[in-house]
Residue, then its C-alpha position, 0 to 999 in steps of 0.5 A: m623788720d625794725l631791727n633796732r626794736a629787736e636789739k632792745l627786746l634781746d638787749a632785756l632779755a640778756s640783762i634777765v639772764d646775766y648771772p653765772l650758771f648754777d654750777e661749772s660742770p661739762r654739761i652745764k657749761l656745753s649746754a650754755t655755749l651752744a645756746i650762746s652759739s644759737l644767738q650768734f647765729a641769730a646776730a648773723a640772721r639779722v644783719l643778712c635780713g637787713e640787707g635783703l640776703l634771703l639765702g644767706a639768712s635762711a641758711t644762717l636760721r637752720s644753723q641757729f636752729e640746730a644750735l639750739v636743740r643740741s643746747v637742750w639735748a646737751l643738757h637733758r640727753a647726752t651721755e657723758g661720752q658725748i658731752e666729753r667729745l664735744s667739750s674737747d679741744l678742736s684737733q683732727a682727732t676730736q673733730q672725727a670723734s664727734k661725727n657721731i653725734p645726733l642730728a637734729n631729728e634724732m635729738l628731738t626725737e629723744l627730748e619729746k621722750l622727756p614730759q617736762l619740755k614738752n612746751l618747748l617741744v611744741a614750739l621746736c617741732e612746729f618750727k621744724g614742721s614749716s621750715w624744715l624742707p625750705l631751709n634745707s633747700f637753701v643750705h643745699s642750693g635747692i629750689h628754693a635757692i634757685h627760685w628766690t635768687k632768679h626772682g628776688a627775696p619778697h619782703q614778707l619772706l625776709d620778716n618771716i625770717f627775722r620774726a623766726s630768728n628772733g622767736l628762736s633767740f627767745l627760746a635761747f634766753q629761756s635755755i640760759g635762764i634754766l642754766t643760771g638756777r634763778p628762780n622766776v627767770q622764766p616768768e621775767l622773759i616771757a614778761a619781757t616780750a609783751s610789747f615787742s610783737s612786732v619782732l617776733p613770730k606771729h600767733r598761729 
């Protein structure tokens, strides 16, 4: 794992999207906040991978994924009522009201109905299909957590999580880029990854 190389990639991506949001509507602001939340989970995952802490890195990777999915869902499918509940200041009442917000499976199902998100959904569904069950096992102290606690974390597994997290970070930057409304931001982001294959998911 080349942590320094990953930071260079993420700095490059951040510089491309470092512009104001194209409007200040609650929907746009919530989507951006969730994308940034995803990037914060990613920063934690990199630290945990670097320290060899597989359980923490895996649980954090799941949170990173869910924040990214919710960011996209907030932009494209959330109702005005859901936007309002998630954007409210934290209190006992708003915490209770937000319990009925869809979970990852439901959000993905809703997003799959939008043809313009086809390419993004391929990446999100591929991640979920390959990683969701083991990540749930780590979060809930299931057999994966037990096994790797007993036997130690192999470097290859940590590297896979590291790369997956960086790949999700790229998608989060793409989402933020869309929210800036700048033309050609997506080609710029893709071009910026060209020399960083060593820290991104391997092509299948």
